[in-house]
C-alpha positions as CSV (number, residue, x, y, z in Angstrom):
1,X,31.3,-48.1,11.0
2,X,32.5,-45.7,8.3
3,X,34.3,-47.2,5.3
4,X,37.9,-46.3,5.1
5,X,39.4,-44.9,1.9
6,X,42.7,-46.7,2.0
7,X,43.8,-45.4,-1.4
8,X,43.5,-41.7,-0.3
9,X,45.3,-42.5,3.0
10,X,48.1,-44.2,1.1
11,X,48.5,-41.3,-1.3
12,X,48.6,-38.7,1.5
13,X,51.2,-40.8,3.5
14,X,53.3,-41.4,0.3
15,X,53.3,-37.7,-0.7
16,X,54.0,-36.6,2.9
17,X,57.0,-38.9,3.0
18,X,58.2,-37.6,-0.4
19,X,58.0,-41.0,-2.1
20,X,56.9,-41.8,-5.6
21,X,54.6,-44.7,-6.4
22,X,57.6,-46.5,-7.7
23,X,59.4,-46.1,-4.4
24,X,56.4,-47.5,-2.5
25,X,56.1,-50.4,-4.9
26,X,59.7,-51.3,-4.4
27,X,59.5,-51.1,-0.7
28,X,56.3,-53.2,-0.6
29,X,57.3,-55.8,-3.2
30,X,54.5,-54.8,-5.7
31,X,54.4,-52.8,-8.9
32,X,53.9,-49.1,-9.5
33,X,50.8,-49.9,-11.4
34,X,49.3,-51.8,-8.4
35,X,50.0,-48.8,-6.1
36,X,48.3,-46.5,-8.7
37,X,45.3,-48.8,-8.8
38,X,45.0,-48.8,-5.0
39,X,45.3,-45.0,-4.8
40,X,42.6,-44.6,-7.5
41,X,40.4,-47.3,-5.9
42,X,40.5,-49.5,-8.9
43,X,42.0,-52.4,-6.9
44,X,41.6,-53.8,-3.4
45,X,44.7,-54.0,-1.2
46,X,45.8,-57.2,0.4
47,X,46.4,-57.1,4.2
48,X,49.9,-58.5,3.7
49,X,50.8,-55.5,1.5
50,X,49.6,-53.0,4.2
51,X,51.9,-54.6,6.8
């Protein structure tokens, strides 16, 4: 199975929706810094955050 680049997928979806990292952070109960780290593959994302 191919590894999935969740960070790139998140960035594309966020940009397509016209949302900022701060918007996504607010909606997901995280911080903008955490969203940035996920998008740049500096941090793993928790399954609960994806839901």
